[in-house]
C-alpha positions as a Markdown table, in Angstrom:
| # | Residue | x | y | z |
|---|---|---|---|---|
| 1 | Met | 87.9 | 83.4 | 152.1 |
| 2 | Lys | 84.7 | 83.7 | 149.9 |
| 3 | Lys | 86.3 | 86.6 | 148.0 |
| 4 | Ile | 89.5 | 84.8 | 147.5 |
| 5 | Ala | 87.6 | 81.8 | 146.2 |
| 6 | Ile | 85.7 | 84.0 | 143.7 |
| 7 | Leu | 89.0 | 85.5 | 142.6 |
| 8 | Phe | 90.7 | 82.2 | 142.4 |
| 9 | Ser | 87.7 | 80.9 | 140.3 |
| 10 | Ile | 87.9 | 83.9 | 137.9 |
| 11 | Leu | 91.7 | 83.4 | 137.5 |
| 12 | Val | 91.3 | 79.7 | 136.6 |
| 13 | Val | 88.4 | 80.6 | 134.1 |
| 14 | Leu | 90.6 | 83.3 | 132.5 |
| 15 | Leu | 93.6 | 80.9 | 132.4 |
| 16 | Phe | 91.3 | 78.4 | 130.7 |
| 17 | Val | 89.6 | 80.8 | 128.2 |
| 18 | Ala | 92.5 | 83.1 | 127.4 |
| 19 | Pro | 94.6 | 80.5 | 125.5 |
| 20 | Gly | 91.7 | 79.8 | 123.0 |
| 21 | Leu | 91.3 | 83.6 | 122.5 |
| 22 | Ile | 95.1 | 84.0 | 122.2 |
| 23 | Gly | 95.2 | 81.2 | 119.7 |
| 24 | Phe | 93.3 | 83.4 | 117.2 |
| 25 | Met | 95.7 | 86.4 | 117.8 |
| 26 | Ala | 98.7 | 83.9 | 117.4 |
| 27 | Gln | 97.5 | 82.7 | 114.1 |
| 28 | Asn | 97.2 | 86.3 | 112.8 |
| 29 | Gln | 100.6 | 87.1 | 114.0 |
| 30 | Tyr | 102.1 | 83.9 | 112.4 |
| 31 | Gln | 100.5 | 84.9 | 109.1 |
| 32 | Glu | 102.0 | 88.3 | 109.4 |
| 33 | Ile | 105.4 | 86.7 | 109.8 |
| 34 | Ile | 104.8 | 84.6 | 106.6 |
| 35 | Ile | 103.8 | 87.9 | 104.8 |
| 36 | Gly | 106.9 | 89.5 | 106.1 |
| 37 | Leu | 109.1 | 86.8 | 104.8 |
| 38 | Gln | 107.3 | 87.0 | 101.2 |
| 39 | Gln | 107.8 | 90.7 | 101.2 |
| 40 | Ala | 111.6 | 90.1 | 101.9 |
| 41 | Gly | 111.8 | 88.0 | 98.8 |
| 42 | Val | 111.3 | 84.4 | 100.3 |
| 43 | Asp | 109.2 | 82.2 | 97.8 |
| 44 | Val | 106.5 | 80.6 | 99.9 |
| 45 | Asn | 104.6 | 77.5 | 98.2 |
| 46 | Arg | 102.1 | 76.9 | 100.8 |
| 47 | Thr | 101.1 | 77.4 | 104.5 |
| 48 | Asp | 98.9 | 75.1 | 106.6 |
| 49 | Tyr | 97.9 | 76.2 | 110.1 |
| 50 | Lys | 96.0 | 73.8 | 112.6 |
| 51 | Arg | 94.7 | 75.9 | 115.5 |
| 52 | Gly | 94.0 | 74.2 | 118.9 |
| 53 | Trp | 92.8 | 75.7 | 122.2 |
| 54 | Phe | 96.0 | 75.5 | 124.2 |
| 55 | Gly | 98.4 | 75.1 | 121.2 |
| 56 | Ser | 98.8 | 75.0 | 117.4 |
| 57 | Gln | 100.7 | 73.6 | 114.7 |
| 58 | Ala | 101.8 | 75.3 | 111.4 |
| 59 | Glu | 103.7 | 74.0 | 108.4 |
| 60 | Thr | 105.1 | 76.4 | 105.6 |
| 61 | Glu | 106.8 | 75.0 | 102.5 |
| 62 | Phe | 109.4 | 77.1 | 100.6 |
| 63 | Lys | 110.7 | 76.9 | 97.0 |
| 64 | Leu | 114.5 | 76.8 | 96.7 |
| 65 | Asn | 116.2 | 77.5 | 93.5 |
| 66 | Leu | 119.8 | 76.1 | 93.4 |
| 67 | Pro | 122.2 | 76.8 | 90.6 |
| 68 | Arg | 121.4 | 74.7 | 87.4 |
| 69 | Asp | 125.1 | 73.8 | 87.1 |
| 70 | Leu | 124.9 | 71.7 | 90.3 |
| 71 | Gly | 123.1 | 69.1 | 88.3 |
| 72 | Val | 120.6 | 68.3 | 90.9 |
| 73 | Asp | 116.8 | 68.0 | 91.1 |
| 74 | Ser | 114.7 | 70.4 | 93.1 |
| 75 | Phe | 113.8 | 69.3 | 96.7 |
| 76 | Thr | 111.2 | 70.4 | 99.2 |
| 77 | Phe | 112.2 | 72.6 | 102.2 |
| 78 | Ser | 109.6 | 73.1 | 104.8 |
| 79 | Met | 109.2 | 74.9 | 108.2 |
| 80 | His | 107.3 | 73.3 | 111.0 |
| 81 | Ser | 106.1 | 75.1 | 114.1 |
| 82 | Asp | 104.7 | 74.0 | 117.5 |
| 83 | Ile | 103.0 | 76.9 | 119.1 |
| 84 | Val | 102.0 | 77.2 | 122.7 |
| 85 | His | 99.3 | 79.8 | 123.4 |
| 86 | Gly | 99.8 | 82.3 | 126.3 |
| 87 | Pro | 99.3 | 84.1 | 128.5 |
| 88 | Leu | 101.6 | 81.8 | 130.5 |
| 89 | Ser | 105.0 | 81.2 | 128.6 |
| 90 | Pro | 106.7 | 77.8 | 129.2 |
| 91 | Asp | 109.9 | 79.5 | 130.1 |
| 92 | Gly | 108.2 | 81.7 | 132.5 |
| 93 | Gly | 106.5 | 85.2 | 132.3 |
| 94 | Leu | 103.7 | 86.3 | 130.0 |
| 95 | Ala | 103.5 | 86.0 | 126.3 |
| 96 | Leu | 101.1 | 85.9 | 123.5 |
| 97 | Ala | 102.7 | 82.7 | 122.2 |
| 98 | Ser | 106.0 | 80.6 | 122.4 |
| 99 | Ile | 107.0 | 78.9 | 119.1 |
| 100 | Gly | 109.5 | 76.2 | 118.6 |
| 101 | Thr | 110.4 | 75.6 | 114.9 |
| 102 | Tyr | 112.3 | 72.9 | 113.1 |
| 103 | Phe | 112.8 | 72.1 | 109.4 |
| 104 | Lys | 112.4 | 69.2 | 107.0 |
| 105 | Ile | 113.9 | 68.4 | 103.7 |
| 106 | Asn | 112.0 | 66.0 | 101.5 |
| 107 | Gly | 109.7 | 65.3 | 104.4 |
| 108 | Asn | 112.6 | 64.3 | 106.7 |
| 109 | Pro | 113.8 | 66.2 | 109.8 |
| 110 | Met | 116.9 | 68.4 | 108.8 |
| 111 | Phe | 118.5 | 67.7 | 112.2 |
| 112 | Pro | 118.5 | 65.0 | 114.8 |
| 113 | Glu | 115.4 | 64.7 | 117.0 |
| 114 | Glu | 117.1 | 66.2 | 120.0 |
| 115 | Asp | 118.3 | 69.2 | 117.9 |
| 116 | Asn | 115.0 | 69.7 | 116.0 |
| 117 | Lys | 113.9 | 73.1 | 117.4 |
| 118 | Val | 116.4 | 75.5 | 115.9 |
| 119 | Leu | 114.3 | 78.6 | 116.1 |
| 120 | Asn | 112.7 | 79.7 | 119.4 |
| 121 | Thr | 110.4 | 82.6 | 119.2 |
| 122 | Arg | 108.6 | 84.4 | 122.0 |
| 123 | Ile | 105.8 | 86.9 | 121.1 |
| 124 | Gly | 105.0 | 89.4 | 123.7 |
| 125 | Leu | 101.4 | 90.3 | 124.6 |
| 126 | Gly | 101.9 | 93.5 | 122.5 |
| 127 | Gly | 102.7 | 91.4 | 119.3 |
| 128 | Ser | 106.4 | 92.2 | 119.2 |
| 129 | Gly | 108.9 | 89.2 | 119.4 |
| 130 | Lys | 112.3 | 87.9 | 119.4 |
| 131 | Thr | 113.5 | 84.6 | 117.8 |
| 132 | Leu | 116.8 | 83.0 | 118.9 |
| 133 | Ile | 118.5 | 81.2 | 116.0 |
| 134 | Asp | 120.6 | 78.0 | 116.8 |
| 135 | Phe | 121.3 | 75.7 | 113.9 |
| 136 | Pro | 123.4 | 72.7 | 114.6 |
| 137 | Ala | 125.8 | 71.3 | 112.0 |
| 138 | Leu | 124.2 | 69.2 | 109.3 |
| 139 | Lys | 125.5 | 66.7 | 106.8 |
| 140 | Leu | 123.1 | 65.0 | 104.3 |
| 141 | Ser | 124.3 | 62.4 | 101.8 |
| 142 | Gly | 122.2 | 63.0 | 98.7 |
| 143 | Lys | 120.4 | 60.1 | 96.9 |
| 144 | Pro | 120.5 | 60.1 | 93.1 |
| 145 | Gly | 119.0 | 63.2 | 91.9 |
| 146 | Glu | 119.5 | 64.9 | 95.3 |
| 147 | Pro | 122.2 | 67.4 | 96.4 |
| 148 | Glu | 124.7 | 66.5 | 99.1 |
| 149 | Ile | 124.8 | 69.1 | 101.8 |
| 150 | Gln | 127.2 | 70.0 | 104.5 |
| 151 | Phe | 126.3 | 72.8 | 106.9 |
| 152 | Ser | 128.5 | 74.1 | 109.8 |
| 153 | Gly | 125.5 | 75.5 | 111.7 |
| 154 | Ala | 124.3 | 79.1 | 112.2 |
| 155 | Asp | 123.5 | 81.4 | 115.1 |
| 156 | Gly | 121.8 | 84.7 | 115.5 |
| 157 | Glu | 118.5 | 86.5 | 116.4 |
| 158 | Leu | 115.5 | 88.1 | 114.8 |
| 159 | Leu | 113.6 | 91.0 | 116.3 |
| 160 | Phe | 110.3 | 92.2 | 115.0 |
| 161 | Asp | 107.3 | 94.2 | 116.2 |
| 162 | Thr | 103.5 | 93.8 | 115.6 |
| 163 | Ser | 102.6 | 93.2 | 111.8 |
| 164 | Phe | 106.4 | 93.0 | 111.0 |
| 165 | Thr | 106.7 | 96.8 | 110.6 |
| 166 | Asp | 110.1 | 96.9 | 112.2 |
| 167 | Phe | 112.4 | 94.1 | 111.6 |
| 168 | Gly | 116.1 | 93.3 | 112.5 |
| 169 | Ile | 118.3 | 90.3 | 111.8 |
| 170 | Lys | 121.8 | 89.2 | 112.8 |
| 171 | Leu | 123.0 | 85.8 | 111.4 |
| 172 | Asn | 126.4 | 84.1 | 111.2 |
| 173 | Val | 126.9 | 81.0 | 109.0 |
| 174 | Pro | 130.6 | 79.7 | 109.3 |
| 175 | Ala | 130.3 | 77.3 | 106.3 |
| 176 | Phe | 127.9 | 75.8 | 103.8 |
| 177 | Trp | 128.6 | 73.3 | 101.0 |
| 178 | Val | 126.4 | 71.6 | 98.3 |
| 179 | Gly | 127.7 | 69.1 | 96.0 |
| 180 | Gly | 125.9 | 67.6 | 93.0 |
| 181 | Gly | 126.4 | 65.0 | 90.3 |
| 182 | Glu | 129.6 | 64.7 | 88.2 |
| 183 | Gly | 131.7 | 66.6 | 90.8 |
| 184 | Gln | 130.0 | 69.9 | 90.8 |
| 185 | Ser | 130.2 | 71.8 | 94.1 |
| 186 | Leu | 129.4 | 75.1 | 95.7 |
| 187 | Lys | 131.1 | 76.1 | 99.0 |
| 188 | Ile | 130.4 | 79.4 | 100.9 |
| 189 | Thr | 132.3 | 80.3 | 104.1 |
| 190 | Gly | 132.3 | 83.1 | 106.7 |
| 191 | Val | 128.7 | 84.5 | 106.0 |
| 192 | Ala | 127.6 | 87.3 | 108.2 |
| 193 | Ile | 124.2 | 89.0 | 107.6 |
| 194 | Gly | 122.7 | 92.0 | 109.3 |
| 195 | Ser | 119.7 | 94.2 | 108.6 |
| 196 | Glu | 117.5 | 96.8 | 110.2 |
| 197 | Ser | 114.3 | 97.7 | 108.2 |
| 198 | Asn | 110.7 | 99.0 | 108.6 |
| 199 | Ser | 107.8 | 99.4 | 106.4 |
| 200 | Asp | 104.5 | 101.2 | 106.1 |
| 201 | His | 101.4 | 99.6 | 104.6 |
| 202 | Ser | 103.2 | 99.1 | 101.2 |
| 203 | Val | 105.3 | 96.1 | 100.4 |
| 204 | Leu | 108.6 | 98.2 | 100.3 |
| 205 | Arg | 110.9 | 98.0 | 103.2 |
| 206 | Leu | 113.2 | 100.9 | 104.2 |
| 207 | Gly | 116.4 | 100.5 | 106.1 |
| 208 | Asn | 119.8 | 99.1 | 105.6 |
| 209 | Gly | 121.3 | 95.7 | 105.0 |
| 210 | Lys | 124.7 | 94.2 | 105.1 |
| 211 | Leu | 126.2 | 91.0 | 103.7 |
| 212 | Ala | 129.7 | 89.8 | 104.1 |
| 213 | Val | 131.0 | 86.6 | 102.6 |
| 214 | Lys | 134.6 | 85.4 | 103.2 |
| 215 | Lys | 134.8 | 83.0 | 100.3 |
| 216 | Ile | 132.8 | 81.4 | 97.6 |
| 217 | Asp | 134.2 | 78.4 | 95.7 |
| 218 | Phe | 132.3 | 76.9 | 92.6 |
| 219 | Ala | 133.5 | 74.0 | 90.5 |
| 220 | Asn | 132.1 | 72.3 | 87.5 |
| 221 | Pro | 134.5 | 69.8 | 86.1 |
| 222 | Lys | 132.4 | 68.9 | 83.3 |
| 223 | Ser | 132.4 | 72.4 | 81.8 |
| 224 | Gly | 135.9 | 73.1 | 83.2 |
| 225 | Val | 134.8 | 76.1 | 85.2 |
| 226 | Asn | 136.5 | 77.0 | 88.5 |
| 227 | Ile | 135.6 | 80.2 | 90.2 |
| 228 | Ala | 136.8 | 81.5 | 93.6 |
| 229 | Ile | 135.6 | 84.6 | 95.2 |
| 230 | Asp | 137.3 | 86.3 | 98.2 |
| 231 | Asp | 135.9 | 88.7 | 100.7 |
| 232 | Ile | 132.6 | 90.0 | 99.4 |
| 233 | Asp | 131.2 | 93.0 | 101.3 |
| 234 | Leu | 127.7 | 94.3 | 100.3 |
| 235 | Phe | 125.8 | 97.1 | 101.8 |
| 236 | Gly | 122.6 | 98.9 | 100.8 |
| 237 | Asp | 120.5 | 101.6 | 102.4 |
| 238 | Thr | 117.0 | 102.7 | 101.3 |
| 239 | Lys | 115.4 | 105.9 | 102.5 |
| 240 | Ala | 112.2 | 107.8 | 102.0 |
| 241 | Glu | 112.3 | 111.4 | 100.7 |
| 242 | Gly | 108.7 | 112.7 | 100.5 |
| 243 | Glu | 106.7 | 110.6 | 97.9 |
| 244 | Asn | 110.1 | 109.2 | 96.6 |
| 245 | Ile | 112.7 | 106.7 | 97.8 |
| 246 | Thr | 116.5 | 106.6 | 97.4 |
| 247 | Phe | 118.9 | 103.8 | 97.5 |
| 248 | Val | 122.6 | 103.9 | 98.2 |
| 249 | Gly | 124.8 | 100.8 | 97.6 |
| 250 | Asn | 128.4 | 99.8 | 98.1 |
| 251 | Tyr | 129.7 | 96.6 | 96.9 |
| 252 | Ser | 133.3 | 95.2 | 97.0 |
| 253 | Leu | 135.3 | 92.2 | 96.7 |
| 254 | Asn | 139.0 | 91.3 | 97.2 |
| 255 | Ser | 139.4 | 89.0 | 94.3 |
| 256 | Ile | 137.7 | 86.7 | 91.8 |
| 257 | Val | 139.8 | 84.0 | 90.2 |
| 258 | Val | 138.3 | 82.4 | 87.1 |
| 259 | Asn | 140.2 | 79.3 | 85.9 |
| 260 | Gly | 143.4 | 80.7 | 87.4 |
| 261 | Val | 143.1 | 84.2 | 86.1 |
| 262 | Asn | 142.8 | 86.9 | 89.0 |
| 263 | Tyr | 140.5 | 89.9 | 88.9 |
| 264 | Gly | 140.3 | 92.2 | 91.8 |
| 265 | Pro | 139.9 | 94.0 | 94.0 |
| 266 | Ala | 136.8 | 95.4 | 92.7 |
| 267 | Gln | 134.5 | 98.2 | 94.0 |
| 268 | Ile | 131.1 | 99.6 | 92.8 |
| 269 | Gly | 129.3 | 102.5 | 94.5 |
| 270 | Leu | 125.8 | 103.4 | 93.1 |
| 271 | Asp | 122.8 | 105.6 | 94.0 |
| 272 | Phe | 119.2 | 105.4 | 92.8 |
| 273 | Gly | 117.2 | 108.5 | 93.3 |
| 274 | Asn | 113.7 | 109.9 | 92.8 |
| 275 | Ile | 112.0 | 106.5 | 92.7 |
| 276 | His | 108.4 | 107.0 | 93.1 |
| 277 | Ala | 107.4 | 104.9 | 96.2 |
| 278 | Ala | 103.8 | 104.2 | 95.3 |
| 279 | Ala | 104.7 | 103.0 | 91.9 |
| 280 | Ala | 107.7 | 101.0 | 93.0 |
| 281 | Ser | 105.6 | 99.3 | 95.6 |
| 282 | Arg | 102.9 | 98.3 | 93.0 |
| 283 | Leu | 105.7 | 97.0 | 90.8 |
| 284 | Lys | 107.2 | 94.8 | 93.4 |
| 285 | Ser | 103.9 | 93.5 | 94.7 |
| 286 | Glu | 102.5 | 92.6 | 91.3 |
| 287 | Ile | 105.8 | 91.1 | 89.9 |
| 288 | Gln | 105.9 | 88.7 | 93.0 |
| 289 | Glu | 102.3 | 87.8 | 92.1 |
| 290 | Ile | 103.1 | 87.1 | 88.5 |
| 291 | Arg | 106.0 | 84.8 | 89.7 |
| 292 | Arg | 103.5 | 82.9 | 91.8 |
| 293 | Val | 101.2 | 82.1 | 88.9 |
| 294 | Asn | 102.1 | 79.1 | 86.8 |
| 295 | Leu | 103.0 | 81.0 | 83.6 |
| 296 | Asn | 105.5 | 79.8 | 81.0 |
| 297 | Pro | 108.6 | 82.2 | 80.5 |
| 298 | Gln | 107.1 | 83.9 | 77.4 |
| 299 | Glu | 103.8 | 84.6 | 79.3 |
| 300 | Gln | 105.7 | 85.8 | 82.3 |
| 301 | Arg | 107.7 | 88.3 | 80.2 |
| 302 | Met | 104.6 | 89.6 | 78.5 |
| 303 | Ala | 102.9 | 90.2 | 81.9 |
| 304 | Ile | 105.9 | 92.0 | 83.3 |
| 305 | Ile | 106.2 | 94.1 | 80.1 |
| 306 | Ser | 102.5 | 95.0 | 80.4 |
| 307 | Leu | 102.9 | 95.9 | 84.1 |
| 308 | Leu | 105.8 | 98.1 | 83.3 |
| 309 | Val | 103.7 | 100.1 | 80.7 |
| 310 | Glu | 101.1 | 100.6 | 83.2 |
| 311 | Val | 103.3 | 101.8 | 86.0 |
| 312 | Ala | 105.7 | 103.8 | 83.8 |
| 313 | Pro | 103.9 | 107.2 | 84.0 |
| 314 | Asp | 104.3 | 107.4 | 87.7 |
| 315 | Leu | 107.8 | 106.2 | 87.7 |
| 316 | Leu | 108.8 | 108.8 | 85.1 |
| 317 | Lys | 107.0 | 111.7 | 86.7 |
| 318 | Ala | 109.4 | 111.5 | 89.6 |
| 319 | Asn | 112.4 | 112.1 | 87.2 |
| 320 | Pro | 114.4 | 109.0 | 88.4 |
| 321 | Lys | 118.2 | 109.1 | 88.2 |
| 322 | Leu | 121.1 | 106.7 | 88.5 |
| 323 | Asp | 124.5 | 107.6 | 89.6 |
| 324 | Val | 127.4 | 104.8 | 89.3 |
| 325 | Arg | 129.8 | 107.0 | 91.3 |
| 326 | Arg | 132.6 | 104.4 | 91.5 |
| 327 | Phe | 133.5 | 101.4 | 89.3 |
| 328 | Tyr | 136.9 | 99.9 | 89.7 |
| 329 | Val | 138.3 | 96.6 | 88.9 |
| 330 | Arg | 142.0 | 95.5 | 88.8 |
| 331 | Thr | 142.6 | 93.0 | 86.0 |
| 332 | Pro | 145.8 | 91.2 | 84.7 |
| 333 | Asp | 146.1 | 93.8 | 82.0 |
| 334 | Gly | 145.6 | 96.9 | 84.4 |
| 335 | Asp | 143.1 | 98.8 | 86.2 |
| 336 | Val | 139.6 | 99.8 | 85.0 |
| 337 | Asn | 137.9 | 102.9 | 86.2 |
| 338 | Gly | 134.7 | 104.4 | 85.3 |
| 339 | Asn | 131.6 | 106.4 | 86.3 |
| 340 | Leu | 128.1 | 107.0 | 84.9 |
| 341 | Ser | 125.2 | 109.3 | 85.8 |
| 342 | Ile | 121.9 | 109.4 | 84.0 |
| 343 | Ala | 118.6 | 111.1 | 84.8 |
| 344 | Thr | 115.3 | 112.0 | 83.2 |
| 345 | Asp | 114.0 | 115.6 | 83.0 |
| 346 | Gly | 110.4 | 115.8 | 82.3 |
| 347 | Met | 110.0 | 112.7 | 80.3 |
| 348 | Val | 106.5 | 111.1 | 79.7 |
| 349 | Val | 105.5 | 107.8 | 78.4 |
| 350 | Lys | 104.6 | 109.2 | 74.9 |
| 351 | Asp | 108.3 | 110.3 | 74.5 |
| 352 | Ile | 109.5 | 106.8 | 74.6 |
| 353 | Gly | 108.5 | 106.1 | 71.0 |
| 354 | Asn | 110.4 | 109.1 | 69.9 |
| 355 | Ile | 114.3 | 108.8 | 70.1 |
| 356 | Gln | 114.9 | 112.5 | 69.7 |
| 357 | Ala | 112.3 | 113.4 | 72.4 |
| 358 | Val | 114.1 | 110.9 | 74.7 |
| 359 | Leu | 117.6 | 112.3 | 74.1 |
| 360 | Asn | 116.2 | 115.7 | 74.7 |
| 361 | Lys | 114.9 | 114.9 | 78.2 |
| 362 | Leu | 118.0 | 112.9 | 79.3 |
| 363 | Lys | 120.9 | 114.0 | 81.2 |
| 364 | Ala | 124.0 | 111.9 | 81.2 |
| 365 | Asp | 127.6 | 112.1 | 82.1 |
| 366 | Ala | 130.0 | 109.1 | 81.7 |
| 367 | Ser | 133.8 | 108.4 | 81.5 |
| 368 | Phe | 136.1 | 105.4 | 81.5 |
| 369 | Arg | 139.7 | 104.5 | 81.4 |
| 370 | Leu | 141.0 | 100.9 | 80.7 |
| 371 | Pro | 144.1 | 99.2 | 79.4 |
| 372 | Glu | 144.2 | 99.0 | 75.7 |
| 373 | Glu | 145.1 | 95.4 | 75.7 |
| 374 | Leu | 142.0 | 94.6 | 77.7 |
| 375 | Leu | 139.8 | 96.6 | 75.3 |
| 376 | Arg | 141.4 | 94.8 | 72.4 |
| 377 | Lys | 140.6 | 91.4 | 73.9 |
| 378 | Met | 137.0 | 92.3 | 74.5 |
| 379 | Leu | 136.5 | 93.7 | 71.1 |
| 380 | Gly | 138.3 | 90.8 | 69.6 |
| 381 | Arg | 136.1 | 88.2 | 71.3 |
| 382 | Gln | 132.9 | 90.1 | 69.9 |
| 383 | Ala | 134.4 | 90.4 | 66.4 |
| 384 | Ser | 135.3 | 86.6 | 66.3 |
| 385 | Gln | 131.8 | 85.7 | 67.4 |
| 386 | Ser | 130.3 | 87.9 | 64.8 |
| 387 | Ile | 132.6 | 86.5 | 62.0 |
| 388 | Arg | 131.7 | 82.9 | 63.0 |
| 389 | Gln | 128.0 | 83.7 | 63.0 |
| 390 | His | 128.3 | 85.4 | 59.6 |
| 391 | Phe | 129.9 | 82.4 | 58.0 |
| 392 | Glu | 127.5 | 79.9 | 59.6 |
| 393 | Met | 124.4 | 81.9 | 58.4 |
| 394 | Arg | 125.9 | 81.9 | 54.9 |
| 395 | Lys | 126.3 | 78.1 | 55.1 |
| 396 | Gln | 122.7 | 77.7 | 56.3 |
| 397 | Met | 121.5 | 79.7 | 53.3 |
| 398 | Gly | 123.0 | 77.2 | 51.0 |
| 399 | Glu | 126.2 | 78.8 | 49.9 |
| 400 | Glu | 129.1 | 76.4 | 49.3 |
| 401 | Ile | 131.9 | 77.9 | 51.4 |
| 402 | Asp | 134.6 | 76.6 | 53.5 |
| 403 | Met | 134.3 | 77.5 | 57.2 |
| 404 | Pro | 137.5 | 79.4 | 58.4 |
| 405 | Thr | 139.6 | 77.8 | 61.1 |
| 406 | Asp | 139.6 | 79.2 | 64.7 |
| 407 | Glu | 143.0 | 80.8 | 64.0 |
| 408 | Glu | 141.8 | 82.4 | 60.7 |
| 409 | Ile | 138.7 | 83.7 | 62.6 |
| 410 | Thr | 140.8 | 85.2 | 65.2 |
| 411 | Ala | 143.1 | 86.9 | 62.7 |
| 412 | Leu | 140.1 | 88.4 | 60.9 |
| 413 | Gly | 138.8 | 89.6 | 64.2 |
| 414 | Gln | 142.0 | 91.3 | 65.1 |
| 415 | Asp | 142.1 | 93.0 | 61.8 |
| 416 | Met | 138.5 | 94.4 | 62.3 |
| 417 | Val | 139.5 | 95.6 | 65.9 |
| 418 | Gln | 142.6 | 97.3 | 64.7 |
| 419 | Lys | 140.7 | 99.3 | 62.0 |
| 420 | Arg | 137.9 | 100.2 | 64.3 |
| 421 | Leu | 140.3 | 101.4 | 67.0 |
| 422 | Glu | 142.2 | 103.5 | 64.4 |
| 423 | Asp | 139.1 | 105.1 | 63.2 |
| 424 | Leu | 137.8 | 106.0 | 66.8 |
| 425 | Leu | 141.1 | 107.3 | 67.7 |
| 426 | Gln | 141.4 | 109.5 | 64.6 |
| 427 | Gln | 137.8 | 110.9 | 65.4 |
| 428 | Asp | 138.9 | 111.7 | 69.0 |
| 429 | Val | 136.0 | 109.4 | 70.3 |
| 430 | Leu | 138.8 | 107.5 | 72.2 |
| 431 | Ile | 142.0 | 108.8 | 73.5 |
| 432 | Arg | 145.2 | 106.8 | 73.9 |
| 433 | Asp | 147.0 | 107.6 | 77.2 |
| 434 | Gly | 150.1 | 105.5 | 77.3 |
| 435 | Glu | 148.9 | 101.8 | 77.6 |
| 436 | Tyr | 145.4 | 103.1 | 78.4 |
| 437 | Ile | 142.4 | 104.1 | 76.4 |
| 438 | Thr | 140.1 | 106.9 | 77.9 |
| 439 | Ser | 136.9 | 108.6 | 76.9 |
| 440 | Ser | 134.3 | 110.9 | 78.5 |
| 441 | Ala | 130.9 | 111.9 | 77.3 |
| 442 | Lys | 128.0 | 114.3 | 78.3 |
| 443 | Leu | 124.4 | 114.4 | 77.1 |
| 444 | Thr | 122.3 | 117.4 | 77.9 |
| 445 | Gly | 119.6 | 119.4 | 76.0 |
| 446 | Gly | 119.9 | 117.1 | 73.0 |
| 447 | Leu | 123.7 | 117.8 | 72.5 |
| 448 | Leu | 126.3 | 115.0 | 72.9 |
| 449 | Ser | 129.7 | 116.1 | 73.9 |
| 450 | Val | 132.6 | 113.5 | 73.6 |
| 451 | Asn | 135.9 | 114.5 | 74.9 |
| 452 | Gly | 135.1 | 118.1 | 74.7 |
| 453 | Lys | 133.6 | 118.1 | 71.2 |
| 454 | Thr | 129.9 | 118.9 | 71.0 |
| 455 | Ile | 127.7 | 116.9 | 68.5 |
| 456 | Pro | 124.1 | 117.9 | 67.9 |
| 457 | Leu | 122.2 | 114.8 | 68.2 |
| 458 | His | 119.6 | 115.7 | 65.5 |
| 459 | Met | 122.5 | 115.5 | 63.0 |
| 460 | Val | 123.3 | 111.9 | 64.0 |
| 461 | Arg | 121.4 | 109.4 | 61.8 |
């Protein structure tokens, strides 16, 4: 009996002392989760953590950027967590911590009190964990300057290990709608997200991610813009190859209708290769830090340019390459097809100031085929804009001239396009194939070949 009493006393002491010790571990793990969210691209404004003996409370505020065309002011979005320290889990068994999480918008609970805990996380004694996601439906009527939100709810799960090295997510969102002033609205339906990724000690995450969206509808009555996009499917996969990383992406959509004009289906397939991992990791980390600092747009641009100059030597020594292996869009005028591959070959930073040196160390191959009518429309818009700017500049300089009408500008633009096309066709830079225009070009060893005709680049001035 005496031994049992001693063992019982030790157990009671352990169960009393353990939660306090585990509280320190739980706080570290929570901080790792926040760091993981930041590395995934989430903009975190602040985090407050109040640690107790048997439990803790945490609050993290995020920055959300809505489209400016919605005409709404920014609002606060925060995550609040009630943490119960282990080793005993409220739902039975042993755990480092159990976390119930709810959200607030502008300081008010996003969901009714009984539905507050929408994320329920259990972190095992080893540090790995699982979060069950169960968001109920939501409707918020916006006050002046605030958006109106309707949300169908969401369900899914998160899986993560200690320090967020391995991370997996599955999330389904049937519908989401945001409305702003003057009738602006954004509606997204049928969202499915899936990702499996891992990271080392850098900020880069390797793995794959998928995003499928059934439909996106955007309307802005003030500007007369209406856009509807159907069946978006995005997939990306990042892998390590020695000191470098590679990225493969496949993107497609069924259709995009802009003010009644239909484009699609569309497909893009691209590969990024020979990306120096350490340089890319530093670039991502320091750009995130630049964005957290309160800099004006010009200062931010200068800081990023300075960073690029510092990182460029390591990025270039890996001989990065880009391959757009598939570009296809169906338009009302016909199909557009194209591809592009470009790679550096021994380029260094000092070459960048010398155009000929850059061209000598680039390898490129490109081709396209598109309807002539579409090409004429694209060139016509550019020509009309250039003509209008030309006349406006002359008037600003004090010339007494009459501004041509829109019809006259359009006619002048069409004349310019016609002459330009005739010149390019005669030079075999472009080739007419029925109702289509085609062209192909290769760059290697400082020589440019266009539709089979080689041009030494040192002769081009």
